[in-house]
N, C-alpha and C positions, 0 to 999 in steps of 0.2 A: 503495500498499500504507498509506502515512502516514495519509494520508487516511480511508482505510479504518476502520486500526486505531484514530485518535485519536476517531472516534462508539462505534467498539467499544467504547470504553473508555466514555465518556461513558453507556452502555447500561447497562453492569456496573455502575455505581458513577455515578448520577445526580446523589445530594444531595454528592459534593464538588464545590465552586467549584474547585479545581485543572484537572479532566477540562476543566471550560466555559471554559477562557479557553489563548487563544491567542496567544501570544508570538511577534507579525512579523519579532522582531529575530531568534529564532532560526537560527540557524546550517538545523538541517535541515530546518524548515518553509519558511522562507524558499527553500530549494534542492529544492523538493515542492510547495510552497503560494503564497506567496507572489510565485515570479515568473511564475506560471500567472491571469491571467486571469479563467479559465471557469470555477477553483476556487474563486477570490473569489468569485465569482457564487455560485458553488453552495451554499459557505455560508451565503451570505446568505437564500437560498432556503429550506435549513432552518432559519432562527433568529438565528443570529451574525452579531454587530452588530458596528462599530467602534468604537469608546475607547482612550483614553491611557488608561497607569498613571496615575496624577496622584503620584507618589512618584519614579519612574523619567523620564514624561515620556515611554515608550515604548508607542508603538502595537500595540494584541494586537487580534485577536475576542473579543467575550463569547459564548455562548451564552444569549438574552434569553430565550428562549423556549423553555418547560419539555414539550414534545409527544414523548411517545416515539415514537405512529404517525407523527410526520414522520423523528423518530430511522432508526428501524425502514428510510424509506420508503428515505430517505438511504443506508445503508446496502445495501439493497436493490438501487438503483440504481447506482453501484459496483461491487456484485457482476456484476452483470452486464453492464456493458460493461466492466469485466476480463476477466471470460469471451469475449468476443468478439474481445476488443480486443489480447492479447495473444500475443506473436511464437511 
């Protein structure tokens, strides 16, 4: 749910850089995404790239690619996966 919510927020406000950056040190992000290699691969596939914050040195993922179709496909894929894998 966290990953899908993040991608939807980017879709709704694509010009805001706040939503296009994911701090990997964030507790919620670490728990929901950072400890799952497939989630990180998924984000890379839709255009997120690893980078370090120059001020703090913290690792982050930043959406470099501005492709609304790819974001839509990512959301659609997660929604379908969730539909079939929910208890």
